[in-house]
N, C-alpha and C positions, 0 to 999 in steps of 0.2 A: 751483544755479548761483551765486546771489548770496551764499549762505552760504560756499561755497568761496572766492569772490572776497575776502569779508570776512576770512576766515581767513588767506588769503594775504598780505593787506595787513597784518594784525596781526602776522604772523611777520617780515615785512620790518621793520616798526617796532621789534620787539623786538631784532632783530639790530643796528639802528642805534643802540639806545639804550645798548648796552654802552659803558661808559666816559663817559657823559654826566652832566652835573650834575643835581641834584634839579629845579631849575627847568626845564631842558630836557626832563626826563622828564615833568614835569607838563604842559608845553606840548604834547608829543607825544601824552600821554594825552587831553588835551582835544580835539586834532585827530582822534584816532581815534574818541572819542565823537561827535564832530560827524558824522564820516563814517559811522558806524553809524546814526545818526539819519537821515541822508539816504537810506541804503540802505533802511532800514525804510519810509521814506516812498514810496520807488520801488517797493517790494514791494506796499504797500497800493494805490497806484495801478494797478500791473499787475493785481491781484486784482479791483479794481473794474472795470476794462476788461473783464476776462474774464467777470465776472457780467452786465455790460451786453450783451456779445455773445450770451450764453446766453439772456438775456431776449428780445432782439430775434429770435433764431432760433425761440424758442418762440411769440412773437407772430406771426411770418411763417407759421407752420405752422397757425394757426387757420383755420377755415372762413370766418370774417368777413373776414380779410385776403385769402384767395384769391377770394372773391366780389368784394371791392372792387377787386382787382387786374384781374379780368376786365371789370368795369364801366368802369374808368378806362383801360383798355388803349387804346381808339380815341383818346381825348383826348390821352394821353401819346404816342401814335404821331404825331399831327398836329404836336405841338410839336417833334418830332425832325426834321421835314421841313425841309430848308434854305430860307431865305427866297427865294432865287432860283427854286425850283421853285414856291412859292406865288405869286410874282409873275407867272410865266408863266401860271398858272391863272387869273389875274385879267385877263389881257390887257395887262399892263404891259410 
C-alpha cells in the first residue's frame, strides 16, 4: 500500500516537472527523496510495532503468564472496585 502511494506521488511529480527548469527539477527530486526516506521510516516503525505485538502475544500464551494472571486476578479485581463501594464496606 505504501509502495503504491509512493509510486502515485512520484508520477504526479513527474507530470508537474514537464517544462520546469533544471533547478526546479532538482528541488522536486530532493523533495521526493525526502518523502521516500520518510515513508521508509514509517514502514520500519510499522514493522517494529507488528513484531512487538507478536512477541507480546507469544508471551501471553505462556504457562507462566497464565498462572501469574490467575494469581493476580483477585488483586486486580479489588483495584477495579469503585472507591464509593469500598467506602461503604468500611462504614464511611
